[in-house]
C-alpha angles and dihedrals in degrees: 000000000000091000091055090051094045093245127145122239121265113290091216136010127189122189121182133169108219109207095034093076093244090156090061091063110188091002094063117125133203098011091150091059097055114115101158121050143148124231113227109198125174133169140188125211135169093228127058092215092066091052091049088057090050091051092051092050092059094076097055089042089058092056105033113018122089121002111260096028105135112176148357107246112219095005125248111358123244122234115236133178121253108245121186128181119239117196126205141155119253125189108262092213089066092061120085117205115202121187118213130187124183089353093303127115106243104175147327114251112234116196120223107237095176096096124084129226091247090066091065106023120055118219089210115094113233114256115236124186115261121233107266110255090220094053104146122248127204148167097273128110125198135183110238088243089068092056106032150024121233139196130178142188144149147266106190107298092347124094126206124204120190119200120191122184116241088221131018090238090063093056099084090052092050090050091051095046103037105062121160088251092055093050092045091052090048092055098033092117089063100042121093111212123197090195126031093233095043115129110220103172125074127183127214124189125225102186093170090071095025089248143138126208121204123198115201115194123206089010105129106056091252097326130243117018090342089071125085093201126109090236104042093161099050093239091147097049093091092050091048092052090056088075091063111115121231106208139189096030132132125250095296095178090063090059092071100035 
């Protein structure tokens, strides 16, 4: 059809089965038991006309495509532009800030450029406690959910996952188990690497709240409305990480009894 109309093929296609734990990748469970699911299908194209054809084809697909297909959830899809943020530095001195009150110009804000960066940003890296070398091991295994709370979100195409220990005594074990490499391997099916050896996950420690923050680059398929995924903001990443197993630890629950 596209060839007859002189149109290029789709520039991107994303197919996901919601209900079959597709987003979990290799960590999915019970795929063979799924009997009800929803097809999530999204496409990108340079020309709006091609997407209009795709939108029109949804209705006949809902009535005469695969056996067992029952309905089109949400009706005919809407076409929307792909918007991506581009960040850059711009000289502050070139920006004029005018302050208005009640429609009247009160003053022009003049920034004080007399300070230096060193006055506000320390060149000394913060010191965080190391994991004790004699931290006991044991035969127990816990899901991360039993030891920590999580929350996740996005910044463009970057996902953040915060992990906070349920008890301060759990924190050293979380630090030992949750390295940036472990988290990157866990989410490797969602990360888009430009180079095979590229490291996309960084870990930051927040010892004051017994927490860890993980930053995952190129993790959201473009992020926001540029992403074709069902979770373009990574809101489920924290919940997914809670299934990670912490192994070879002692009876941690007895530490707080």
